[in-house]
C-alpha positions in Angstrom: 75.0 86.0 124.7 78.5 87.4 124.1 81.2 85.0 122.9 84.5 84.7 124.7 87.5 85.2 122.5 89.8 82.2 122.3 93.4 83.2 122.6 95.5 82.2 119.6 98.5 80.0 119.9 101.3 82.1 121.4 103.8 83.2 118.8 107.4 82.0 119.2 110.5 84.0 118.5 114.0 82.9 117.6 115.9 85.5 119.6 119.4 84.0 119.0 118.5 83.7 115.3 117.5 87.3 115.2 120.9 88.4 116.4 122.9 86.4 113.9 120.5 87.2 111.0 120.8 91.0 111.8 124.6 91.0 111.6 124.7 88.6 108.6 122.1 90.4 106.5 123.6 93.9 107.1 127.0 92.5 106.1 125.4 90.8 103.0 123.7 94.1 101.9 127.0 95.9 102.3 128.6 93.5 99.8 126.0 94.4 97.1 128.2 95.3 94.1 126.1 98.4 93.3 126.7 100.2 96.7 129.2 102.7 95.1 130.5 103.8 98.5 127.2 103.8 100.3 126.8 101.8 103.5 123.8 100.1 105.1 123.6 100.7 108.9 121.6 98.7 111.4 118.5 100.7 112.6 120.2 104.0 111.8 119.6 106.8 109.4 121.2 110.3 109.2 118.9 113.3 109.5 119.0 113.9 105.8 120.7 110.9 104.2 121.6 107.2 104.7 120.5 103.6 104.1 119.2 101.7 107.1 118.3 98.1 107.8 115.3 98.0 110.2 113.9 94.7 111.6 110.1 94.5 111.7 109.0 92.1 114.4 112.0 89.9 115.1 112.6 86.4 113.9 109.3 84.5 114.1 109.1 80.7 114.3 106.4 79.9 111.6 106.7 76.1 111.8 108.1 73.7 114.4 108.3 69.9 114.5 110.0 67.6 117.0 111.1 64.1 116.4 111.2 61.2 118.8 114.9 61.7 119.5 114.4 65.2 120.7 115.5 67.1 117.6 113.6 70.3 116.9 113.2 71.5 113.3 112.0 75.1 112.8 111.2 77.3 109.9 111.5 80.9 110.8 110.9 84.3 109.1 112.8 87.5 109.7 111.0 90.5 108.1 112.8 93.8 107.7 112.8 97.1 105.8 115.6 98.7 103.9 115.1 102.4 104.0 117.0 104.9 101.8 116.8 108.5 103.0 117.8 111.3 100.7 116.7 114.7 99.4 116.3 114.0 95.7 116.3 117.2 93.7 114.3 115.9 90.7 112.2 113.1 89.4 115.3 111.4 87.9 117.0 111.2 91.3 113.8 109.6 92.8 113.7 107.0 90.0 117.4 106.2 90.7 116.6 105.6 94.4 113.7 103.4 93.6 115.7 101.4 91.0 118.6 101.0 93.5 116.3 99.5 96.1 114.5 97.3 93.6 117.9 96.1 92.2 119.2 95.3 95.7 116.0 93.5 96.3 116.4 91.4 93.2 120.0 90.7 94.1 119.2 89.3 97.6 116.5 87.2 95.9 119.3 85.7 93.9 118.1 87.1 90.6 120.6 88.2 88.0 121.0 92.0 88.1 122.8 94.3 85.7 125.3 96.7 87.4 127.5 98.9 85.2 126.8 96.7 82.3 127.8 93.5 84.1 125.4 90.6 84.9 125.8 89.8 88.6 124.2 87.0 90.6 124.4 86.3 94.3 125.6 82.7 94.2 124.7 81.6 97.7 123.6 83.0 101.0 126.2 83.4 103.8 126.5 80.8 106.5 124.8 81.5 109.8 125.9 80.7 113.4 124.7 77.4 114.8 122.4 75.1 112.7 120.6 77.9 111.0 120.5 78.1 107.2 119.0 80.8 105.0 116.5 79.3 102.5 115.3 82.4 100.7 115.1 86.2 100.8 112.2 87.8 99.1 110.7 91.2 98.8 107.2 91.6 100.0 106.8 95.0 98.4 108.6 96.8 95.5 110.4 100.0 96.5 108.1 102.8 97.3 108.1 106.3 98.8 107.3 105.8 102.5 107.6 109.3 103.8 108.4 112.9 102.6 109.0 115.9 104.8 108.4 119.6 104.0 112.1 120.2 103.7 112.4 117.7 100.8 113.8 114.7 102.7 112.3 111.4 101.5 112.4 107.9 102.9 112.1 105.2 100.2 111.5 101.7 101.5 111.4 98.1 100.4 110.0 95.4 102.6 111.9 92.0 102.7 111.5 88.7 104.5 114.3 86.2 105.1 113.1 82.6 105.5 115.6 80.3 107.3 115.7 76.9 109.1 116.9 76.1 112.5 117.6 72.8 114.1 118.6 71.9 117.6 118.4 69.2 120.3 116.1 69.5 123.3 117.9 69.4 126.6 117.2 66.2 128.6 
């Protein structure tokens, strides 16, 4: 006898949170002290160069609780990739790209990083719209070579997840 699959609990998304997180995280990445004239663009890469911020699945509600007064407390995750596209000419250039992505990853995790001989720490995360608050940002992978084309263009990636809270009142 065949078993009937039981549908899993439907996943919830924080659509409004995704919009504010996207803008805030791109702006945050562009304040990284090691950018040296580079710019992170939202879901955009040039044909042969650029740094892009690419959301993975949207802002997912991972936990939700409601109290008796109608206040909803959510914990959400917003996974994304940072992709660095370039045509590195040698092994040393590839190592610099990987080190750049790993360093920006450490920085958004609020670890102390060394840039031009200075020790730099991201003191706090930026404020979000509404009652949302970033709790942590963490890499889920180290930087790695994700794609290489025959003409020497390489996409280096790092996967990151932002965890944040959201609080709101239910409409009565």
